[in-house]
TIGUGU-527923 format. One record per atom (N, C-alpha, C): atom name; y, x, z. Coordinates in steps of 0.1 Angstrom, whole numbers. Each point is the difference from the previous one (the first is absolute). Example, Ala and Ser with C-alpha at 12.3 -4.5 7.8 and 13.67 -1.06 7.14 Angstrom:
['N' [-57 132 78]],
['CA' [12 -9 0]],
['C' [12 9 0]],
['N' [11 -4 -7]],
['CA' [11 9 0]],
['C' [11 -8 8]],
//
This chain:
['N' [-291 180 -18]],
['CA' [-1 -15 -2]],
['C' [-15 -3 0]],
['N' [-4 -11 6]],
['CA' [-14 -4 1]],
['C' [-5 -6 -14]],
['N' [-13 -1 -1]],
['CA' [-6 -4 -12]],
['C' [5 -14 -4]],
['N' [-2 -10 9]],
['CA' [4 -13 -4]],
['C' [14 -3 6]],
['N' [10 3 -8]],
['CA' [14 -2 5]],
['C' [7 -7 -11]],
['N' [9 -10 3]],
['CA' [7 -8 -9]],
['C' [15 4 0]],
['N' [7 -2 -10]],
['CA' [15 1 0]],
['C' [6 -14 -4]],
['N' [5 -7 10]],
['CA' [6 -13 -2]],
['C' [15 0 2]],
['N' [4 8 9]],
['CA' [14 1 4]],
['C' [4 15 0]],
['N' [12 4 -5]],
['CA' [4 14 0]],
['C' [-1 6 14]],
['N' [2 -8 11]],
['CA' [-1 5 13]],
['C' [-14 2 5]],
['N' [-10 -3 -8]],
['CA' [-14 3 4]],
['C' [-3 14 2]],
['N' [8 9 -6]],
['CA' [-2 15 1]],
['C' [10 5 9]],
['N' [-3 10 9]],
['CA' [9 6 8]],
['C' [9 10 -9]],
['N' [10 5 6]],
['CA' [9 10 -7]],
['C' [-9 12 -3]],
['N' [-8 4 9]],
['CA' [-9 12 -2]],
['C' [-10 -3 -12]],
['N' [-5 -12 0]],
['CA' [-10 -3 -11]],
['C' [8 -1 -13]],
['N' [12 -5 0]],
['CA' [8 0 -13]],
['C' [2 14 -5]],
['N' [4 9 9]],
['CA' [2 14 -4]],
['C' [-12 6 -6]],
['N' [-12 -3 6]],
['CA' [-12 5 -5]],
['C' [-3 -5 -14]],
['N' [3 -13 -2]],
['CA' [-2 -6 -13]],
['C' [10 6 -10]],
['N' [12 2 4]],
['CA' [10 5 -10]],
['C' [-2 15 -3]],
['N' [-6 7 9]],
['CA' [-3 14 -3]],
['C' [-12 0 -10]],
['N' [-9 -9 1]],
['CA' [-11 -1 -10]],
['C' [6 -4 -13]],
['N' [9 -10 -1]],
['CA' [6 -4 -12]],
['C' [8 12 -7]],
['N' [6 8 9]],
['CA' [8 11 -6]],
['C' [-10 10 -6]],
['N' [-12 2 6]],
['CA' [-10 9 -5]],
['C' [-4 -5 -14]],
['N' [-2 -13 -1]],
['CA' [-4 -6 -13]],
['C' [10 2 -10]],
['N' [13 -2 3]],
['CA' [11 2 -9]],
['C' [0 15 -6]],
['N' [-3 9 9]],
['CA' [0 14 -4]],
['C' [-12 5 -8]],
['N' [-11 -7 3]],
['CA' [-13 4 -7]],
['C' [-9 -12 -2]],
['N' [4 -8 -9]],
['CA' [-8 -13 -1]],
['C' [-14 3 -5]],
['N' [-2 10 -8]],
['CA' [-14 3 -5]],
['C' [-10 2 11]],
['N' [5 6 11]],
['CA' [-9 3 12]],
['C' [-7 -13 5]],
['N' [6 -11 -2]],
['CA' [-4 -13 6]],
['C' [-7 -9 -10]],
['N' [-3 5 -12]],
['CA' [-4 -9 -11]],
['C' [-14 -6 2]],
['N' [-8 6 10]],
['CA' [-14 -5 2]],
['C' [-2 -5 14]],
['N' [10 -1 8]],
['CA' [-2 -3 15]],
['C' [-5 -14 2]],
['N' [2 -9 -9]],
['CA' [-5 -14 1]],
['C' [-11 -3 -10]],
['N' [-7 11 -5]],
['CA' [-11 -2 -9]],
['C' [-11 -9 6]],
['N' [-3 -11 -7]],
['CA' [-10 -9 5]],
['C' [5 -11 9]],
['N' [14 0 2]],
['CA' [6 -11 8]],
['C' [6 -10 -9]],
['N' [1 -13 5]],
['CA' [6 -10 -8]],
['C' [11 -8 8]],
['N' [11 -2 -7]],
['CA' [11 -7 6]],
['C' [0 -14 -7]],
['N' [2 -11 8]],
['CA' [2 -13 -5]],
['C' [15 -4 2]],
['N' [6 -4 -11]],
['CA' [14 -5 0]],
['C' [-1 -15 -1]],
['N' [3 -7 12]],
['CA' [0 -15 0]],
['C' [14 -4 0]],
['N' [5 -4 -11]],
['CA' [14 -3 -2]],
['C' [1 -15 -3]],
['N' [4 -8 11]],
['CA' [2 -14 -1]],
['C' [13 -4 -6]],
['N' [9 10 -3]],
['CA' [12 -3 -7]],
['C' [3 11 -10]],
['N' [8 -2 -10]],
['CA' [3 11 -10]],
['C' [6 12 6]],
['N' [-3 12 -6]],
['CA' [6 13 4]],
['C' [-2 9 -11]],
['N' [10 9 -2]],
['CA' [-1 11 -10]],
['C' [-1 13 7]],
['N' [11 4 7]],
['CA' [0 14 6]],
['C' [-11 1 11]],
['N' [-1 -9 9]],
['CA' [-9 2 11]],
['C' [-14 0 -4]],
['N' [-4 -9 -9]],
['CA' [-14 0 -4]],
['C' [-3 12 -9]],
['N' [8 3 -9]],
['CA' [-3 12 -8]],
['C' [0 13 8]],
['N' [9 0 10]],
['CA' [1 12 9]],
['C' [-13 2 7]],
['N' [-5 -11 6]],
['CA' [-13 1 7]],
['C' [-11 4 -9]],
['N' [-1 -6 -12]],
['CA' [-10 3 -9]],
['C' [1 14 -5]],
['N' [12 5 -4]],
['CA' [1 14 -4]],
['C' [-3 10 11]],
['N' [4 -4 12]],
['CA' [-3 9 12]],
['C' [-16 2 1]],
['N' [-7 -11 0]],
['CA' [-15 1 1]],
['C' [-6 7 -11]],
['N' [4 -2 -13]],
['CA' [-5 6 -11]],
['C' [3 15 0]],
['N' [12 4 4]],
['CA' [3 14 1]],
['C' [-8 8 11]],
['N' [-5 -8 10]],
['CA' [-8 6 10]],
['C' [-15 0 -4]],
['N' [-3 -4 -12]],
['CA' [-14 0 -5]],
['C' [-8 -12 3]],
['N' [7 -10 6]],
['CA' [-7 -13 4]],
['C' [1 -10 -12]],
['N' [-5 -12 3]],
['CA' [0 -11 -10]],
['C' [7 -12 6]],
['N' [4 -9 -9]],
['CA' [7 -12 5]],
['C' [-6 -13 -6]],
['N' [-1 -10 8]],
['CA' [-3 -14 -5]],
['C' [10 -9 7]],
['N' [0 -13 -5]],
['CA' [9 -9 7]],
['C' [5 -11 -9]],
['N' [10 -7 5]],
['CA' [7 -10 -9]],
['C' [15 1 2]],
['N' [7 -4 -11]],
['CA' [15 1 1]],
['C' [7 -13 2]],
['N' [-8 -11 0]],
['CA' [5 -13 4]],
['C' [-12 -9 4]],
['N' [2 -9 9]],
['CA' [-12 -7 6]],
['C' [-7 -9 -10]],
['N' [6 -3 -11]],
['CA' [-7 -9 -10]],
['C' [-12 7 -6]],
['N' [-2 13 1]],
['CA' [-11 7 -6]],
['C' [-11 3 11]],
['N' [1 -7 12]],
['CA' [-10 2 10]],
['C' [-5 -13 6]],
['N' [-9 0 9]],
['CA' [-6 -12 6]],
['C' [10 -7 9]],
['N' [12 6 2]],
['CA' [10 -7 8]],
['C' [3 -14 -7]],
['N' [-1 0 -13]],
['CA' [3 -13 -7]],
['C' [-11 -10 3]],
['N' [-11 4 5]],
['CA' [-11 -9 4]],
['C' [2 -4 15]],
['N' [10 5 7]],
['CA' [2 -3 14]],
['C' [-5 10 10]],
['N' [-4 12 -5]],
['CA' [-6 10 9]],
['C' [11 4 10]],
['N' [-4 2 13]],
['CA' [10 4 10]],
['C' [2 15 0]],
['N' [11 4 6]],
['CA' [3 14 1]],
['C' [-11 8 7]],
['N' [-4 -5 12]],
['CA' [-11 7 7]],
['C' [-13 2 -9]],
['N' [-4 -10 -7]],
['CA' [-11 1 -9]],
['C' [2 9 -11]],
['N' [12 0 -6]],
['CA' [3 9 -11]],
['C' [-1 15 5]],
['N' [7 2 11]],
['CA' [0 14 5]],
['C' [-14 5 4]],
['N' [-7 -9 7]],
['CA' [-14 4 4]],
['C' [-8 4 -13]],
['N' [1 -9 -10]],
['CA' [-8 2 -12]],
['C' [5 13 -7]],
['N' [13 1 -3]],
['CA' [5 12 -7]],
['C' [-3 13 8]],
['N' [1 -1 13]],
['CA' [-3 11 9]],
['C' [-14 5 0]],
['N' [-9 -8 -5]],
['CA' [-14 4 -2]],
['C' [-2 9 -12]],
['N' [10 0 -9]],
['CA' [-1 7 -13]],
['C' [8 13 0]],
['N' [11 0 8]],
['CA' [10 11 -1]],
['C' [1 8 13]],
['N' [9 10 0]],
['CA' [2 9 11]],
['C' [13 -3 7]],
['N' [10 -6 -8]],
['CA' [13 -2 6]],
['C' [7 -11 -9]],
['N' [8 -8 7]],
['CA' [7 -11 -7]],
['C' [15 1 1]],
['N' [7 -3 -11]],
['CA' [15 -2 1]],
['C' [2 -15 -4]],
['N' [8 -7 9]],
['CA' [1 -14 -2]],
['C' [15 -4 0]],
['N' [4 -8 -10]],
['CA' [13 -6 0]],
['C' [-1 -15 0]],
['N' [8 -6 8]],
['CA' [-1 -15 2]],
['C' [13 -6 2]],
['N' [3 -12 -6]],
['CA' [13 -6 2]],
['C' [3 -6 14]],
['N' [-11 -2 8]],
['CA' [1 -5 13]],
['C' [2 11 11]],
['N' [10 -1 8]],
['CA' [2 10 10]],
['C' [-12 -1 10]],
['N' [-5 12 3]],
['CA' [-10 1 10]],
['C' [-14 0 -6]],
['N' [-1 -3 -13]],
['CA' [-14 -1 -6]],
['C' [-7 13 0]],
['N' [6 11 -3]],
['CA' [-8 13 1]],
['C' [-5 3 14]],
['N' [9 -3 11]],
['CA' [-5 2 13]],
['C' [-12 -9 4]],
['N' [1 -12 -4]],
['CA' [-11 -9 2]],
['C' [-13 5 -8]],
['N' [2 5 -12]],
['CA' [-11 5 -8]],
['C' [-6 12 7]],
['N' [8 9 6]],
['CA' [-5 12 7]],
['C' [-10 -3 11]],
['N' [1 -12 7]],
['CA' [-9 -3 10]],
['C' [-14 -2 -5]],
['N' [-2 -2 -13]],
['CA' [-13 -3 -5]],
['C' [-5 11 -9]],
['N' [9 10 -4]],
['CA' [-3 10 -10]],
['C' [-9 10 6]],
['N' [-12 3 -7]],
['CA' [-9 11 5]],
['C' [5 14 -4]],
['N' [11 0 -8]],
['CA' [5 13 -5]],
['C' [15 1 3]],
['N' [6 12 -1]],
['CA' [15 0 3]],
['C' [7 -8 -10]],
['N' [10 -8 5]],
['CA' [8 -9 -8]],
['C' [15 4 1]],
['N' [7 1 -12]],
['CA' [14 4 0]],
['C' [8 -13 -5]],
['N' [10 -3 8]],
['CA' [9 -10 -4]],
['C' [9 5 -11]],
['N' [-1 -6 -12]],
['CA' [8 4 -12]],
['C' [12 -10 -2]],
['N' [3 -7 11]],
['CA' [11 -9 0]],
['C' [-4 -14 3]],
['N' [6 -6 10]],
['CA' [-3 -14 4]],
['C' [13 -9 1]],
['N' [3 -7 -11]],
['CA' [12 -8 -1]],
['C' [12 8 3]],
['N' [9 -6 8]],
['CA' [12 7 4]],
['C' [-1 8 13]],
['N' [-12 3 4]],
['CA' [-3 5 13]],
['C' [0 15 0]],
['N' [-11 6 -5]],
['CA' [-2 14 1]],
['C' [-4 6 -13]],
['N' [3 13 -2]],
['CA' [-4 7 -12]],
['C' [-1 15 4]],
['N' [-11 2 9]],
['CA' [0 13 6]],
['C' [-1 13 -9]],
['N' [-7 -2 -11]],
['CA' [-1 12 -9]],
['C' [13 3 -7]],
['N' [9 -10 -2]],
['CA' [13 2 -5]],
['C' [8 8 11]],
['N' [-2 -4 12]],
['CA' [7 7 11]],
['C' [-4 15 1]],
['N' [-13 2 -1]],
['CA' [-5 14 -1]],
['C' [6 7 -11]],
['N' [1 -6 -12]],
['CA' [6 6 -12]],
['C' [14 3 3]],
['N' [8 -9 6]],
['CA' [14 3 3]],
['C' [1 12 10]],
['N' [-8 0 10]],
['CA' [1 11 10]],
['C' [-4 13 -6]],
['N' [-10 0 -9]],
['CA' [-4 13 -6]],
['C' [10 5 -9]],
['N' [7 -10 -7]],
['CA' [11 4 -9]],
['C' [11 7 7]],
['N' [4 -6 12]],
['CA' [10 5 8]],
['C' [-4 14 5]],
['N' [-12 2 4]],
['CA' [-6 13 5]],
['C' [1 10 -11]],
['N' [-4 -3 -12]],
['CA' [0 9 -11]],
['C' [14 4 -5]],
['N' [9 -10 1]],
['CA' [14 3 -6]],
['C' [10 5 10]],
['N' [-2 -4 13]],
['CA' [9 5 11]],
['C' [-6 10 9]],
['N' [-13 1 0]],
['CA' [-7 10 9]],
['C' [0 -4 15]],
['N' [4 -12 3]],
['CA' [0 -4 14]],
['C' [1 -16 1]],
['N' [-3 -5 12]],
['CA' [2 -14 3]],
['C' [11 -3 10]],
['N' [5 10 7]],
['CA' [10 -2 10]],
['C' [13 5 -5]],
['N' [11 -4 8]],
['CA' [14 4 -3]],
['C' [4 -4 -14]],
['N' [0 -13 -2]],
['CA' [4 -5 -13]],
['C' [7 -13 1]],
['N' [9 -3 -10]],
['CA' [6 -13 -1]],
['C' [-6 -6 -12]],
['N' [-5 -12 2]],
['CA' [-8 -7 -11]],
['C' [8 -13 -3]],
['N' [3 -1 -13]],
['CA' [6 -13 -5]],
['C' [-10 -9 -6]],
['N' [0 -12 4]],
['CA' [-9 -10 -6]],
['C' [9 -11 -6]],
['N' [-2 -1 -13]],
['CA' [10 -8 -8]],
['C' [-7 -11 -8]],
['N' [6 -12 1]],
['CA' [-5 -12 -8]],
['C' [-5 -11 8]],
['N' [-12 -5 -3]],
['CA' [-6 -11 7]],
['C' [-7 5 12]],
['N' [7 0 12]],
['CA' [-6 5 12]],
['C' [-6 -11 8]],
['N' [2 -12 -4]],
['CA' [-6 -12 8]],
['C' [-14 -2 -4]],
['N' [-3 0 -13]],
['CA' [-14 -4 -5]],
['C' [-8 13 -4]],
['N' [6 11 0]],
['CA' [-7 12 -5]],
['C' [-10 6 10]],
['N' [-13 -2 -3]],
['CA' [-10 5 10]],
['C' [0 15 0]],
['N' [3 7 -11]],
['CA' [0 14 0]],
['C' [11 6 9]],
['N' [11 -7 1]],
['CA' [12 4 8]],
['C' [-4 -2 15]],
['N' [-6 -11 4]],
['CA' [-4 -2 14]],
['C' [-10 10 4]],
['N' [-10 3 -9]],
['CA' [-10 10 4]],
['C' [5 14 1]],
['N' [10 3 -8]],
['CA' [6 14 0]],
['C' [8 2 13]],
['N' [8 -11 4]],
['CA' [7 1 12]],
['C' [-9 2 12]],
['N' [-11 -7 0]],
['CA' [-10 1 11]],
['C' [-5 15 0]],
['N' [-4 4 -11]],
['CA' [-6 14 -1]],
['C' [9 11 4]],
['N' [13 -1 -6]],
['CA' [9 11 3]],
['C' [6 0 14]],
['N' [-1 -12 6]],
['CA' [5 -1 14]],
['C' [-8 8 10]],
['N' [-12 6 -4]],
['CA' [-8 8 9]],
['C' [5 15 0]],
['N' [10 3 -8]],
['CA' [4 14 -1]],
['C' [14 1 6]],
['N' [4 13 3]],
['CA' [12 2 8]],
['C' [13 1 -9]],
['N' [10 -5 7]],
['CA' [14 1 -6]],
['C' [1 -6 -14]],
['N' [-5 -12 -1]],
['CA' [1 -8 -12]],
['C' [11 -10 1]],
['N' [8 -1 -10]],
['CA' [11 -11 0]],
['C' [-3 -8 -13]],
['N' [1 -13 1]],
['CA' [-1 -9 -11]],
['C' [13 -6 -4]],
['N' [3 0 -13]],
['CA' [12 -8 -5]],
['C' [-6 -11 -8]],
['N' [3 -12 4]],
['CA' [-6 -12 -7]],
['C' [10 -6 -9]],
['N' [-2 1 -13]],
['CA' [9 -4 -10]],
['C' [-5 -13 -7]],
['N' [7 -11 3]],
['CA' [-5 -13 -6]],
['C' [11 -10 1]],
['N' [-1 -11 -9]],
['CA' [8 -11 3]],
['C' [-4 -7 13]],
['N' [9 -8 5]],
['CA' [-2 -7 13]],
['C' [-13 -9 -1]],
['N' [-2 -6 -12]],
['CA' [-12 -8 -2]],
['C' [-13 7 1]],
['N' [0 13 -2]],
['CA' [-12 8 -1]],
['C' [-1 12 10]],
['N' [6 -3 12]],
['CA' [-1 10 10]],
['C' [-14 2 6]],
['N' [-2 12 6]],
['CA' [-13 2 7]],
['C' [-1 -11 11]],
['N' [-13 -6 1]],
['CA' [-2 -10 10]],
['C' [3 5 14]],
['N' [5 -9 8]],
['CA' [3 3 14]],
['C' [-11 6 8]],
['N' [-13 -4 -3]],
['CA' [-11 5 8]],
['C' [-2 15 -3]],
['N' [3 5 -12]],
['CA' [-1 14 -3]],
['C' [10 8 8]],
['N' [12 -6 1]],
['CA' [11 7 7]],
['C' [-3 0 15]],
['N' [-4 -11 5]],
['CA' [-2 0 15]],
['C' [-13 7 4]],
['N' [-11 -3 -7]],
['CA' [-13 5 4]],
['C' [-3 15 -4]],
['N' [7 4 -11]],
['CA' [-2 14 -4]],
['C' [12 9 2]],
['N' [11 -4 -5]],
['CA' [12 9 1]],
['C' [6 0 14]],
['N' [3 -12 5]],
['CA' [6 0 14]],
['C' [-9 5 10]],
['N' [-13 -4 0]],
['CA' [-9 3 10]],
['C' [-3 16 0]],
['N' [1 6 -11]],
['CA' [-2 15 -1]],
['C' [14 7 0]],
['N' [11 -7 3]],
['CA' [13 7 1]],
['C' [3 7 -13]],
['N' [-3 -6 -11]],
['CA' [3 7 -13]],
['C' [13 -5 -6]],
['N' [8 9 -4]],
['CA' [14 -3 -5]],
['C' [-1 -6 -14]],
['N' [7 -11 -2]],
['CA' [1 -6 -13]],
['C' [13 -7 -2]],
['N' [4 -1 -13]],
['CA' [12 -6 -4]],
['C' [-3 -10 -11]],
['N' [7 -11 0]],
['CA' [-2 -10 -11]],
['C' [13 -1 -8]],
['N' [-1 2 -13]],
['CA' [12 -1 -9]],
['C' [-4 -8 -12]],
['N' [10 -5 -8]],
['CA' [-2 -7 -12]],
['C' [0 8 -13]],
['N' [8 11 0]],
['CA' [2 8 -12]],
['C' [-6 14 1]],
['N' [-8 3 -10]],
['CA' [-6 13 -1]],
['C' [10 12 0]],
['N' [10 -2 -8]],
['CA' [10 11 -2]],
['C' [7 4 13]],
['N' [0 -9 9]],
['CA' [7 3 13]],
['C' [-8 11 8]],
['N' [-13 1 -2]],
['CA' [-8 8 9]],
['C' [-9 10 -8]],
['N' [0 0 -13]],
['CA' [-10 9 -7]],
['C' [2 14 3]],
['N' [12 5 3]],
['CA' [3 14 3]],
['C' [-7 5 13]],
['N' [-4 -10 8]],
['CA' [-7 4 13]],
['C' [-15 2 -1]],
['N' [-6 -5 -11]],
['CA' [-14 -2 -1]],
['C' [-8 13 -4]],
['N' [-11 1 7]],
['CA' [-10 10 -4]],
['C' [-11 -6 -9]],
['N' [-3 -13 3]],
['CA' [-10 -7 -8]],
['C' [7 -14 -3]],
['N' [-1 -4 -13]],
['CA' [4 -13 -4]],
['C' [-12 -7 -6]],
['N' [-4 -11 7]],
['CA' [-11 -8 -4]],
['C' [5 -13 -6]],
['N' [-1 -1 -13]],
['CA' [5 -12 -7]],
['C' [-11 -11 -2]],
['N' [5 -12 1]],
['CA' [-9 -12 -3]],
['C' [8 -10 -8]],
['N' [-8 -9 -6]],
['CA' [7 -11 -8]],
['C' [7 -10 8]],
['N' [12 -4 -6]],
['CA' [7 -12 5]],
['C' [-1 -11 -10]],
['N' [-6 -11 4]],
['CA' [-3 -10 -10]],
['C' [10 -12 2]],
['N' [5 -5 -11]],
['CA' [10 -10 0]],
['C' [-5 -13 8]],
['N' [-13 -3 -1]],
['CA' [-5 -12 6]],
['C' [0 1 16]],
['N' [2 12 5]],
['CA' [1 1 15]],
['C' [13 -5 5]],
['N' [10 -2 -8]],
['CA' [14 -4 4]],
['C' [1 -15 1]],
['N' [7 -4 10]],
['CA' [3 -15 1]],
['C' [12 -3 -8]],
['N' [9 10 -3]],
['CA' [12 -3 -7]],
['C' [1 10 -12]],
['N' [1 -5 -12]],
['CA' [0 9 -12]],
['C' [12 8 0]],
['N' [11 -5 5]],
['CA' [13 8 0]],
['C' [-2 13 8]],
['N' [-7 -1 12]],
['CA' [-3 12 8]],
['C' [-8 10 -8]],
['N' [-10 -5 -7]],
['CA' [-9 9 -8]],
['C' [9 7 -11]],
['N' [8 -7 -7]],
['CA' [9 6 -10]],
['C' [9 10 6]],
['N' [6 -3 12]],
['CA' [9 9 7]],
['C' [-7 13 4]],
['N' [-13 -1 4]],
['CA' [-6 12 6]],
['C' [-10 7 -9]],
['N' [-5 -6 -11]],
['CA' [-11 5 -7]],
['C' [1 14 -5]],
['N' [13 4 -4]],
['CA' [1 14 -5]],
['C' [0 10 11]],
['N' [2 -4 13]],
['CA' [0 9 11]],
['C' [-14 6 2]],
['N' [-10 -7 -6]],
['CA' [-14 5 2]],
['C' [-6 5 -13]],
['N' [8 5 -9]],
['CA' [-5 7 -11]],
['C' [5 15 1]],
['N' [-10 8 1]],
['CA' [2 15 2]],
['C' [2 5 -14]],
['N' [12 7 -2]],
['CA' [3 6 -13]],
['C' [6 14 2]],
['N' [3 7 -10]],
['CA' [6 13 1]],
['C' [13 1 7]],
['N' [8 -10 -1]],
['CA' [13 -1 6]],
['C' [-2 0 16]],
['N' [-9 -8 5]],
['CA' [-2 0 14]],
['C' [-7 13 5]],
['N' [-8 6 -8]],
['CA' [-7 12 4]],
['C' [10 12 1]],
['N' [12 -1 -6]],
['CA' [10 11 1]],
['C' [4 2 15]],
['N' [-2 -11 8]],
['CA' [4 0 14]],
['C' [-11 6 9]],
['N' [-12 1 -6]],
['CA' [-12 3 8]],
['C' [-2 15 2]],
['N' [-9 3 10]],
['CA' [-3 14 3]],
['C' [-9 5 -12]],
['N' [1 14 -2]],
['CA' [-7 6 -10]],
['C' [-15 -1 2]],
['N' [-4 -1 13]],
['CA' [-15 0 3]],
['C' [-5 -14 4]],
['N' [8 -10 -4]],
['CA' [-4 -14 2]],
['C' [-14 -2 -7]],
['N' [-9 -8 6]],
['CA' [-12 -4 -6]],
['C' [0 -15 -2]],
['N' [-1 -4 -13]],
['CA' [0 -15 -3]],
['C' [-14 -5 -2]],
['N' [-4 -9 8]],
['CA' [-13 -6 0]],
['C' [1 -15 -4]],
['N' [-11 -5 -6]],
['CA' [-1 -14 -3]],
['C' [-15 -4 -1]],
['N' [-4 -11 6]],
['CA' [-14 -3 0]],
['C' [-5 -5 -14]],
['N' [10 -4 -9]],
['CA' [-3 -5 -13]],
['C' [-8 -13 0]],
['N' [1 -8 -10]],
['CA' [7 1 -12]],
['C' [15 -2 2]],
['N' [8 7 -8]],
['CA' [15 -3 0]],
['C' [3 -10 -10]],
['N' [12 -6 2]],
['CA' [5 -9 -10]],
['C' [13 6 -6]],
['N' [11 -1 8]],
['CA' [12 6 -5]],
['C' [8 7 11]],
['N' [-7 2 12]],
['CA' [7 6 11]],
['C' [2 15 0]],
['N' [-7 6 -9]],
['CA' [2 15 -3]],
['C' [2 1 -15]],
['N' [12 4 -4]],
['CA' [3 2 -14]],
['C' [-10 11 -6]],
['N' [-3 -2 -12]],
['CA' [-9 10 -7]],
['C' [6 14 -1]],
['N' [13 0 0]],
['CA' [6 13 0]],
['C' [-3 9 12]],
['N' [-3 -7 11]],
['CA' [-3 7 12]],
['C' [-14 8 0]],
['N' [-9 -5 -10]],
['CA' [-13 6 0]],
['C' [0 15 -3]],
['N' [10 5 -7]],
['CA' [1 14 -3]],
['C' [6 8 11]],
['N' [5 -6 10]],
['CA' [6 7 12]],
['C' [-11 6 8]],
['N' [1 13 4]],
['CA' [-10 6 8]],
['C' [-3 -7 13]],
['N' [10 -8 5]],
['CA' [-2 -6 13]],
['C' [-8 -13 -1]],
['N' [-3 -4 -12]],
['CA' [-9 -12 -3]],
['C' [-14 4 2]],
['N' [-6 -6 11]],
['CA' [-14 4 3]],
['C' [-10 -11 -2]],
['N' [4 -11 -5]],
['CA' [-9 -12 0]],
['C' [-12 1 -9]],
['N' [1 8 -11]],
['CA' [-12 1 -8]],
['C' [-9 11 6]],
['N' [5 10 6]],
['CA' [-8 9 8]],
['C' [-7 -7 11]],
['N' [7 -10 6]],
['CA' [-5 -8 11]],
['C' [-13 -7 -5]],
['N' [0 -5 -12]],
['CA' [-11 -7 -6]],
['C' [-12 9 0]],
['N' [2 13 -5]],
['CA' [-11 9 0]],
['C' [-5 4 14]],
['N' [10 2 9]],
['CA' [-4 3 14]],
['C' [-9 -11 6]],
['N' [3 -12 -5]],
['CA' [-8 -11 5]],
['C' [-15 1 -3]],
['N' [-3 5 -12]],
['CA' [-14 3 -4]],
['C' [-6 11 9]],
['N' [8 11 2]],
['CA' [-5 11 8]],
['C' [-3 -5 15]],
['N' [9 -8 5]],
['CA' [-2 -5 14]],
['C' [-12 -9 0]],
['N' [-2 -8 -10]],
['CA' [-13 -8 0]],
['C' [-12 8 -2]],
['N' [1 11 -7]],
['CA' [-12 9 -1]],
['C' [-3 6 14]],
['N' [10 4 7]],
['CA' [-2 5 14]],
['C' [-5 -10 9]],
['N' [5 -12 -1]],
['CA' [-4 -11 9]],
['C' [-14 -4 -3]],
['N' [-4 -2 -12]],
['CA' [-14 -3 -4]],
['C' [-10 11 6]],
['N' [4 12 -2]],
['CA' [-8 12 5]],
['C' [-2 -1 15]],
['N' [11 -2 7]],
['CA' [0 -1 14]],
['C' [-9 -11 5]],
['N' [3 -12 -5]],
['CA' [-8 -12 5]],
['C' [-15 1 -4]],
['N' [-3 7 -10]],
['CA' [-14 1 -4]],
['C' [-7 12 8]],
['N' [9 8 6]],
['CA' [-5 11 8]],
['C' [-5 12 -8]],
['N' [4 1 -13]],
['CA' [-4 11 -9]],
['C' [9 12 1]],
['N' [12 -2 7]],
['CA' [9 11 2]],
['C' [4 1 15]],
//
């Protein structure tokens, strides 16, 4: 990867580059101490124009564990944005002080726009409902670590598939691998958008099935990716009441699942995974959180050219 390289969209990296990144992340998992000084003297700026817990802490922990330092803001009220400063001016200014930037913004496309002006590598840490590429890298790395492969799998995506940016990004990312089948589990109101089906799944001749109930298909799944179903997304409260329990994963439903199923969730969860599931060895979502930090460590190292 070149010195000045940005990550705005998960598709910005080729499959080969992703494998290189994941191999480095795997090395970090196995021997984190070896990497504790690779970013010595480097500074990461976290420009978070909207609240975040996991993503911001994950970036900051990643840089600190690499021996670097962190500056930034966690909401725009503590920056010159409140005075009307533009994104290009903010990025140019901050880029004069730091070596790399992680930016989250509520407006879709804002990080890409910022990258045109950034003098240092810029990472999209989430832009509205559009992209969240480091979450996608986290999801992919978790799949790699738990299943040992990216091909020959049936992946169930369950919950809000209409508005879930992590779901859309994961479908795009996994569509580049061989013999992948998607089972799309959602109420009719929250189905995957047609453009994802036509432009990604149909165009690439990828098999998929749409169903309403998780228990109908859970026994087929190698990966189950859970997301929240929110009451306010429904036009009819009766439909929500009829379907809401279909999207709560509990021990009873897991009795039907494969022994080597991997359960993922981008978090935060509300009630879509019962707490009793946390003790099941198939629950990988808290491992997923830690893998996210390791992936960001690898990404920062690669974009800075220190590894």
